[in-house]
C-alpha positions in Angstrom: -9.7 20.1 -2.9 -11.0 16.5 -2.7 -10.5 14.4 0.4 -8.4 11.9 -1.6 -6.1 14.7 -2.8 -5.8 16.1 0.7 -4.9 12.7 2.1 -2.4 12.3 -0.8 -0.8 15.7 -0.1 -0.6 14.9 3.7 0.8 11.5 3.2 3.3 12.6 0.5 4.6 15.3 2.9 5.0 12.6 5.6 6.6 10.1 3.2 8.6 12.7 1.3 10.6 10.2 -0.6 12.1 8.7 2.4 11.9 5.1 3.6 9.9 4.8 6.8 11.9 4.8 10.1 11.3 1.0 10.5 13.1 0.4 7.2 16.1 2.2 8.3 17.2 -0.7 10.5 19.2 -2.1 7.6 21.1 -0.3 4.8 19.2 0.2 1.5 20.9 0.9 -1.7 18.6 3.4 -3.4 20.3 3.0 -6.7 19.3 -0.7 -7.1 16.5 -1.4 -4.5 12.8 -0.9 -5.3 10.8 0.0 -2.2 7.0 -0.3 -1.6 5.4 0.8 1.6 1.8 0.9 2.9 0.4 3.8 4.8 -1.3 3.5 8.2 -5.1 4.2 8.2 -8.2 3.8 10.4 -11.9 3.2 10.1 -14.9 2.4 12.2 -17.3 -0.5 11.8 -19.3 -0.5 8.5 -16.8 2.0 7.0 -14.0 1.4 4.5 -10.3 1.9 5.2 -8.2 3.1 2.2 -4.6 1.9 2.7 -2.3 3.9 0.5 0.5 2.0 -1.4 3.6 4.0 -2.1 6.4 2.9 -4.5 9.9 4.2 -5.0 11.8 2.7 -8.0 15.6 2.4 -7.7 17.5 5.2 -9.3 19.4 3.1 -11.8 17.0 0.2 -12.7 13.6 0.6 -14.3 10.8 -1.5 -12.8 8.2 -2.7 -15.3 6.2 -5.0 -13.0 5.6 -5.0 -9.2 3.8 -7.7 -7.3 2.9 -6.8 -3.7 1.3 -9.5 -1.4 -0.5 -8.0 1.6 -1.6 -10.6 4.3 -3.8 -9.8 7.3 -6.3 -11.4 9.7 -9.6 -10.9 8.0 -12.2 -11.8 10.7 -13.3 -8.2 10.8 -11.8 -6.6 7.7 -12.5 -7.8 4.2 -10.7 -6.8 0.9 -13.1 -4.6 -1.2 -11.1 -3.3 -4.2 -8.0 -1.7 -5.5 -8.1 1.9 -6.9 -5.3 3.6 -8.8 -3.4 6.4 -7.0 -2.5 9.7 -8.8 0.8 8.4 -10.3 -0.8 5.2 -11.7 -3.5 7.3 -13.3 -1.1 9.7 -14.9 1.3 7.0 -16.2 -1.4 4.6 -17.3 -0.2 1.8 -15.1 -2.3 -1.3 -15.2 -3.5 -2.6 -11.7 -5.0 -5.8 -10.8 -5.7 -7.6 -7.5 -6.6 -11.0 -6.4 -7.5 -12.1 -2.9 -6.8 -15.6 -1.5 -8.5 -16.6 1.7 -6.7 -18.8 4.3 -6.1 -19.6 7.9 -3.1 -18.8 10.1 -1.3 -21.2 12.5 -4.0 -20.5 15.1 -6.9 -21.4 12.7 -7.9 -17.7 12.4 -9.3 -16.5 9.0 -6.8 -14.6 6.9 -6.6 -13.0 3.5 -3.7 -12.3 1.2 -4.2 -9.6 -1.5 -1.9 -9.9 -4.5 -1.7 -6.5 -6.1 0.1 -6.3 -9.5 1.1 -3.1 -11.1 2.6 -3.1 -14.6 3.7 -0.4 -17.1 1.9 -0.3 -20.4 3.0 -3.1 -22.8 6.1 -2.3 -25.0 7.1 0.5 -22.6 10.7 0.8 -21.3 9.6 3.3 -18.6 9.7 2.4 -14.9 6.7 2.4 -12.7 6.5 5.9 -11.4 7.5 7.0 -7.9 4.7 8.1 -5.5 1.3 7.0 -4.5 0.6 4.0 -6.7 -2.7 2.7 -5.4 -5.2 2.4 -2.6 -6.2 -1.0 -1.2 -9.8 -0.6 0.1 -10.8 -2.8 3.0 -14.3 -2.9 4.5 -14.7 -3.1 8.2 -17.5 -5.4 9.5 -20.4 -4.0 11.4 -19.5 -6.2 14.4 -15.8 -5.3 14.5 -14.4 -4.3 17.9 -11.5 -1.8 18.4 -8.2 -3.4 17.3 -5.1 -2.8 15.3 -4.8 -5.1 12.3 -1.3 -5.7 11.1 -0.8 -5.7 7.3 2.3 -7.9 6.4 3.9 -7.5 3.1 6.3 -9.1 0.6 7.1 -8.0 -2.9 8.8 -8.9 -6.1 9.6 -6.9 -9.2 11.0 -7.2 -12.7 12.5 -4.9 -15.4 10.1 -3.9 -18.2 9.7 -6.7 -20.7 11.6 -9.2 -18.5 10.5 -12.0 -16.3 13.8 -12.2 -14.2 13.2 -11.1 -10.6 15.2 -8.2 -9.2 17.3 -9.5 -6.4 16.4 -7.0 -3.7 12.9 -5.6 -3.3 11.9 -4.1 0.1 8.4 -3.9 1.4 7.0 -2.3 4.5 3.6 -3.1 6.1 1.4 -1.0 8.2 -1.7 -1.2 10.4 -5.4 -0.6 10.1 -6.8 0.7 13.3 -10.4 -0.3 13.8 -12.0 2.4 16.0 -15.0 2.1 18.3 -18.4 2.5 16.5 -19.4 6.2 16.4 -15.8 7.4 17.1 -14.6 10.2 14.9 -10.9 10.9 14.9 -9.7 14.4 15.4 -8.4 15.9 12.0 -5.9 18.7 12.2 -4.8 20.5 9.2 -1.0 21.2 9.1 -1.4 24.4 7.0 -3.8 26.0 9.5 -1.8 25.2 12.6 1.5 26.7 11.4 
């Protein structure tokens, strides 16, 4: 089993089609509300952090295009690339990403990654539910231990339409930058139960 598949299975088990606890603060109509959520991850200096992007389409409305903006302080973490997740690969979803540098109100360097996922042209199918993509971030060699917040916003349209769906929910996450040389303890659920 590859590391990516093991991570996918573990995250899928944790995610299990439910909205994260933070999202449960307000009522969500699962029939009409597309939801996209980032998974928490960690990395040490000079490593990459793979941030999983999960998507759950509404039960009654197909989604043909999803745009997810992910903003973060980018002094110690830089956008590297976007890779398709298993459901994007199997459904031939087209992924693209563009990064826009900026500065926040304190003058600190930021980045906004615009991830766009679309179904194949002329398709009436919805984007599939599950692990849609990985956003890969590179941690700088001089990064100190910190938690970097990934803030999100999203918009979606039906297949073949440019009209935005009225209620799209997105949920951010954190990238934990660990001390150099630190190796987290990994526990396998299957061997501990």
